[in-house]
N, C-alpha and C positions, 0 to 999 in steps of 0.2 A: 504493500497500501504505499503511498504517496505519503511523505512526513507532511506534521503540521506545521502551521505558524507557532512561533515562541519568540518570547522578548529575547531581545539582545541579536537577531537572527538578521542580515547584511540584505538592504534592500538595494536596488540601481533605478533611478527613475530621471529620464531626462540626462543621464551624462552624469550624475548625482550620485556618490553614495549614503545610503541611509542606514540607520540601526534601527528595528523595533523596539521602540521606548516601552509602548504598554498597549495591551490589547482589552477594549472595553466592549463586550458583546450588550450589555445591559444599553448602552447610547449607541451602540451603532459606530463606533470609531476606532482608527488604527491611528495611534501618534507615532510619530516616525523622526527621528532628532539626525540632524547633520553634523558637520564639523565645526566647532564654535558655539555648543549647542542650540543651533537655531533646530525647532521645531516646529512640526508639520503633520497637521490632523487630516484624517482623510476616512472617507465614508466607506463602510465595511462593503458595501455594494459595489461601489462607484472600485476599489482597491480590487477585486475579485475580477472584475470587467475588464480591468488594466492588465493585469496578470494574464487573461487570456487572450487578451488582443495584443501581449507582446511590450506594451509600452512599459511595464514594471516588469525586471528581471528578478530572480531569486538565485545567486551563482550559487549559493553552498546546498543547493539543494538538487537532489537528482534523483528521477524515479527511479523505482525499483522493480524490475518485472516480475509480475508471481510465478511462483514454479509449482508444477503441476505434481500432485501426491497418488499414490498409487499403493497398491496391498501389495503383501508378500506372494500370493497367485501371480500378480500382474508382473510383480518381478523377475519371478523364475519363469516368465513363458519371455520376457525381452531377454534375459541373458541365454535363451536356448538360442532364439534369433540372433543375437550377437555372436553365437558362439558359429551359426550353421552361415552366416555371412563370411566370417573369420575361415571355415574350411571352405567354402566358396572361394575365396579370395587363393586360397594357398594353391588350389587345383587349377586354378588359371594360369597360375606361376609355371606349374609343371607342363604346361601346353596338353594336357589330357584331352581326349576326345569323350563327344557330350554323353555317349552308352557309359563310359568310366565312371564319370563325374558325377550321372545319377546314380550308379550303383553304390559308391562312394555316400554321396548323402541319403539312401536306403539304409544302410548300414549303422549311418551317424544319426538319423530318428530311432531306428530299432534296437541302438544302443540305451538312447537315453526313455524309450517307451515312448515316443510322442509320435503323433500322427504325422505321415508326409507331405510337407506343403506341393503344391503345386511350381513349377517354375514358373508361372506368370505371380504366384502369389511372394516368391522368394526374390524374384525381380524389387517387386513391390516393396518388400523389406529393405533392399539396398536403395532406392531412390530415397526413401524417409531418413534411414539414417545417413546418407550424406546431406538432406538437406537439415536434417535436426537433431543428428547425433543420439545419442543412446534414448533420449525423451522419444523421438518419433517412432520407437519399436516396443513401446508398451502399450498394451492393448486396452480397451475399456470394456473389461468384464464387468466391472458394476452398472453398465447401462443393459445389459443383456440377461440380465435375471439372475438365478441360481438356482441349487436345488431345493427352495424353500421350506416347507413345513417337513422337508424327510427325515432331518438332522433334529425336529423340535414337535415329533408327534406328541412326545411325553409331557415337555413342557405346555404343549398345548390343553391337554386336557386338565390338567391341572389350573391354567388360566381360566379356563371355561367354567371350573367348577366351583374357584375362588370368585369368579363374577356374579354367578346366580346365587351364592350364599351370601354374600357380602353388599355387591353392587347396586343389584336388583331388587333390594330390599328396603336398606336403608338411605334415606334421601340424603344424607348429612355425610355419605361414602364420596368421595370425588374420584378424578382418575388418576390422578397421584398418590394419592392413598391408597388405592386398589392396587396399583403397580407396584408398591413398598409389600403391599401382603400378599403380592401372588409371588416376588422374589425370596421373602423370607419362607414360604411355602415352599419354594423351590430350594434352598439352602437348607435348609431341614432334612430333605427329601436325601438329597444329595451327599450328606455326612458318610454314610455308610461307604456309599460306591466312592469319597474322595472326589469326584469330579465336582464342577464349579460352571452354574448354568442360570443365567437372567435372561427375562423377556425387558426390553424397553418399551417405555409410555407411546411410542406410536405404535408398536406392535400391539399391543393391549386394546387400543383405540380401532384397530383393524379388527381384532376380534370380536369388540363390543359390536361395531357396524354389523356384522354377520349375522349374530344373534337374535332371534325375534322379537318384535316388540312385544309380542303377547307375554314374553316374561315378565314385562315390569309391572312391579303390585303396587297396589294404592302406597302412595306416601312418597312412593319415587319421583315418575316424573311423568306427565301425560304423553300417550305415545306421539303426538305431533312436536311437543318441544322435544322429546327424546331423543326423534329422529335427524331434528334441525341442532340440535348437540352433541351429534354422532355425526352430523355431516363435516360441522366445523371442527370438529377435533380431528378430524384423517390428517389433515393438513394443517398447524397453525403455527405461524411466526411472530413474536414477539420482537418486534422491531424498536430500538431503544433510543435510534438518533436518525435525524434527518441523511437522505442518501448512503444510510450503512446497507440497504438492499434495496435495489432498483429490477421493475418485472421490464422488459420488451418482449414485446410478438409485433406479429404483423397480421394484417387484417384486409382481407379482398373488397373493396368499395362496390356496394349492389349500387352504380349508377351509370349512367352516360355522361360522356362527357364530349367535345367536341374543340377544333382549333380553329384558328380563324378564316380556312378555309370551308369550313362547314362539315369537314366529315367527320365521323361520330366514333368512338371508343369505348369499348367497358372493361377491358382490362386494366385496371388502378389498384395499386397498393397503396395502402398508408401504416407506418410503422409509427408505435408509441411507446415512450419513455417515461414509466409509471415509479413514482419513490413509494413503497409499502409505507413508511412512517405515517406518510399525513395525505395517501392516497391522491397525489397530487401528478399531473402528467408534468413531466420536466422536461419533454423534446415530443416533437412529432414532426412527420415527414410524411409526404405524397407526391408518387411518383408514378410515372407508366412503366406497363410490363408487369412482371413477376418479380417476387423478392430475390434477392441476391446478394452477395458479399457487398457489393458499393451500395446499393442501400441501405445496409446495415451498419456500414462506415458512415454514411452521410446522416442516419439520426443521430451519431455521437457527434457528427460536427455541428451539426445544428446544435446540441446541448452545450457545447465548449463555445459556439462562437459569444461573443459579448453583446449583453442585453442592454443599450443603451438606446438611446433616443432615436436613433438612425433604424434600431431592429423595433421600435414601436411604429415610427412612420411607415417601414415597409410594408407591416401586416394590418396598419389600422388600429390596433389595440390602444386601451386607456390604462389599464391594469400594469404595471409593472410585473414580468418574469422575473421569478428565481435566477439568482445569478448563477453561473457555470461554478460548477466546484468537483471536489473529486469524489471520486466513489468506489466504495468499498467492494460490492458484492453484484452482479448482475444476474438475472435469473432467464435461461432462454431456454425456448420449447427445441424440439427434436428433429427441426427442418434442417435438409440438407445446407444450407448455406451458411448455416449456426453451426455446423460441425466441419467445415472445412479448416485444415488446420491453418492455412493462411490469416482468415479471419479471427480465429481463438488465439492465435500469435500476436496479432495485431493488441487483441485484446488486453491481452497480458500485459505486454509491453506498456502498456497504460499503468499498469500496477493495479489490475483490476481482476479478484477474483469472479470463476464460472463456475455457475450451477445449473444444471439442466433439471427442468420439469419431466413428470413421467408423462408416458406416450397417452395423449386423449382424456387427460385429466385439466381441465379447468381451472378447477379450485386450488393446484398448484401455481398460478399466478391471476387470483381471485382481483387484485387490483386494476388491473389492465383489461381483463375482461369485464369488469363493471363498465370500465371506461369507453370500451366498445359495444357494449349497449348502451349506455346514455348516448355517445355521439350518434348511433343509428336513430334513437328516437328524438333527437334534437336538432340534428342536421339532415342527417343522408336522406331519411324517408320523407323529408319534409321541402327536399331539393328540385327543381326541376331536372327529368331525366332520371327520376327515384325510379326503381323498376319492381323493389320489394318482393323480392322473390322467398323472402320466408313465410311472407303472409298469405297463410291457405286461404283466407274468404278472397284472393284476388286471384283468378285463374291465369290471366298472361296480360302484362301489360307493358310488354317488350315493344308492340307498335307504338305505344302513345308515347311512352319514356324516351324514344328514339326520336319522335316526333318535336318533342316539348324540351330537348338537351339544347342548352345553352351557354354550361360554361366550361372555361376552359380547367386544365389541371392548375396551374397558378390560382384561379379565381376560386377553385375547390380547397385547396392550400391554405390561402389566405381565410375564407370562411371557417375551415376547422380552428385555426390557431387564435380567430377570433372567438371562438365559442368555447377554448379551454380557456383564455385571459378573460375575457369579460362575462362570463358565464357559469361554467361549471366548475372551477374552483370557489365561486362564491356561493354554489347550494348547500345547504346543511347535508352533512354526511352522518346516515346513523349511526354506525360504527363507530365513529371518533367522539361522536356525541356519548355514547355509552363510555369511551373510555377516558374523557373528561370531566364526563357528569355535567354536561352543559349543552346548550346548541353548539356546534360548533363545523367550521367550514373548511375544505383543506385549505383555502389561501390562511385562514385563522390558525390550523394547525401548524405551518409550514413558520408564519412570521413568529410566532409563540417559541417554536423550536429552537429557531435564529437566533431570537434574543438572548438565550441560556447556552447555546451551543455555538462554536466557530467551528466551521468543517473544513476540510481539508482543501489547501490551493488546485486549480486545476490545473494540468498540462495546459501547454501554450496552444491555443490554435494549429498555429505552424507546423509543431510537431506532430500532430496528429494526421494532417496534408503530407507531410513528408512520407508517416507510415503508409499512406495510402498507395506509394509506390512498390511497397515489399510486396503488394497482393501480386505483383508479375516481374517476380525474382525467380533465376534461375544462375548454376554454375556450369560454365563450358569451358571446354578443354582451347587453348590457345597456340594455333597453327601458323607455321610461318605465313600461310596467305589471308590469315584473319580468325575469325571466329562462325563455326559452322550452326546455323539455328534456323527451325522449319524449314528447312530443306534452301537455304538459301545459305551464302558468304557474306559474311560483313567485316569490313576493316578499317582503317582511317590513317592515315598519319602521326597523328600523337600519339596513339597504340601502337605503332611500328616503332617510334622514336623510345616509346617505355620498352618494348619489349628488346630492344637494341642495350638498352641500359643493366637491364636486369633478367636472371633468367624466370619466368614464368610460366608454369605450368596449366593453370587452370586460373578462371577470373569470374567475377561474379559478374550477371549483366543485369540490365532491367529493360522493360520491354515496354510498350503501348501495343497491346493485341490491336487496336483499329488501326496502327499505322505499319506498312511493312517495309517502311523505305529506310528506318534509320531503327537501331540500338542504342544501348547505353549504357559501359562497362564502367564498374567501380573502381576508384584509383586505389590502388591496396595502401598507402597511406593515409590520405587524407580524407578519403569517402568522397570527392569530388567526382562527376561525372564525365565520359570520355563518350564523343559520338561516333559511332561506326556506322557509315553508309552501307547502303545494301549494294553490292559490288554489280547488281543487272542493273544497267544504267536505261535508266526510262522507265521503270516500272510504276504503274499509277499510283498513287498515296491509297492505297486500300489496306482491309484488315488483314489480316495471317488467315484467317476462315475462305474470304474471298480470293486469295490469292493462290487458295488450294483448289476452289472450285474454276480458277482459270487454267488451271496446269489440267486439271479434269476434261475442259471441254477442247483444250486445244490438239488437235488431231495430230500435230507431228509427237516426237518425244520430247518429253519433257527436260534432258539435259541440253536440248538444243534450244530452247525458249530465249529471246534475250527480249529487250526492253518492248520493242515495237512488235512483237508477239502479243506481249501481254496487253499492250496498247488496244490493239486491233480485237481480241478477245473480250477484252472490257467493253470495247464501243460495243461489239454485236450485243453481248447481254445487256448494256443499257437502253440499245435500240429497241430490242425485245420490250425488259420493262416501260418502256416508252410506249408500245402498244397493248400493252395489256392494260397499260392505265386507261386506254381509251374508255374501256368498258366504265361501268359503273360498279365501283370498288364497294365487297362486302366489309362487313364489322372484322372478320376474321383478319380479312387483309390489311385494315386501318389498323389493328391490333400491332400487328407485325410490323408496322410501319412505323410504329408510336414507339414500339423496343428499339427499332436501328435507330431512331432518333436520341433516347436516352443513351445508346451506346455511343453515337457522336459526342454528347454533352457529357461523359466519362473520357472519352479518347480528347477533349479539349484540354478537361480540369489534368490528365495525366499528363499531357503534351507541356501543359503550364508550368508543372512543378520538374519536372525533366529539365528544361530548361533555365529554372530558377537556379536548380544545380549544376548547371553543365558552364562551366567558363568559358565566355565569347574571347573568337581568338581575336589576334590583335590586326589591324588595318595594316592590310600590305600593301596599298598604294603608292606609288611611288609622285613624292611631290619635289619640285624645284629647290634647290639649295639656296639658302640668304645671299651668299654672296655670286651667283651665278650671273654671270655678264651677257649672259646670253648665246654669245660665240661656242661653238661644239669644239671640244678638248680631241678632236680627231680632223685628218687629211683625208677627203674622199678619194678614193683608188682612181687615178688617170684613164680616161675613156680611150677603147682600142681606135687608132684610126680607119676610118674609112678606106674602103677599098678603091 
């Protein structure tokens, strides 16, 4: 986790070094002291916004990346995978044939009493080990389930008996008390065998939910309250401080939207980030297309952006949005984009722990699910173009929704931000009222918590944008002709000069998947970027995926394609697109075009970050000297005499 602010910490602001003299959460001020005893008081909200924007730097602060924890079983599996990789490396060094290598691998797995992985799985192990080291070989056994009650059948019978005898009959016994009774009963039974066994509170709550409600006796609870209490007891989090636990989820919007040309789209996604302490939405993001790693990082960018007056003017809101702060833990669902090694690595580099919700269990993320329902009821079902697919009373509203759609993606984005800032966080929340003992809104709960607690400072927005480049990172061998990547060769004079100065066998590269004309090599010393140009001169500025399509559509051999061949095939493809676009486009085609535009926006942002960290070459234009007299310093050769 990121280190907190403390008195005596150095701060650099507008080129002047300050020291934090005092932190006053009740007054909302941070007192800075410069050389000579000059003091300067800064509002806490303004301080955090300027840290996020980079105007205030904390030189002594270092963000520590979180590390993944694993069990002994996962450790043993990772050790086996590492030994298997070492065996393959030694076999390759001996230049043995494939049949002999496979026989050695079979014998190795038989010796360790382990199922033999396929060759494709072993290659996947090697790639992960090369990119992420030993941590990349650790499996996720905790997400696959386990033996369940196979090893706890006796403890289960004891727990059910104690629950029926105590919890179902006495209303003064709560879940914590009955957990203590069950564990004490298990200890008494295990004294003879010498083993030690116990059941945690969460497991007992699951057992309690499976018991029939007819077992509830008079004086305990009525069945309705009993069932409600059991649902809440399955997964309950007692979050003490704001930003300690944040829930993130994505939702497909059930509305039509249109662009400036009148085209209709239905594939919209909204990401939401909700603080579990006050049920406060701290970030939302709406984009076209399906959920992806890029949109997951964009919601973090929304949260870490400064919440100043320019932010309020952009969305037209009145209420101050909560300032960016450091996050301790985020809860994600089991979507494929959330399980990507790249996105998980980037989130951990921000010093954030990651937890995953169970499959098809919305009660693991109750706050963000409640926000989605409120946004549906308050915004999307009332918006022009609402399909209302979940309403069983409406049979088919697609035709009318398509006809009345008039909002663009940006307008829908502004509407949901205004709903959060000026409506949702001002509504009384029943659960917050139970906690505080008085009517309470998410805005009031967050303000009260921040008045007594100073959260961790956020990482700068530039740091997050730089981490965006890590999504497209790879390691390649450096050859005498350059770098091979996606069927192309890339090289430059700067890279050649670096290769002459030192012996470099492999180098890290960054690339923009939507631009095949260049990739960028990471300098091994200072981390700066070196542009490597595609050696196929004249190739169009298209994505690597489109370049593969052009190769496939080319009638000649792939090795014979030059820049003119790519241009010619690409021109025929564009002409076909133009002919197809003459017909009235369908919604499916519009959604595909919307996804392409989102990729173009992602390409532009990645290209901007790459250019930012790439040193510009010096201007090689020739200029006349100051003392140039205008006369040439050479004599022309005499002309030949005419015959």
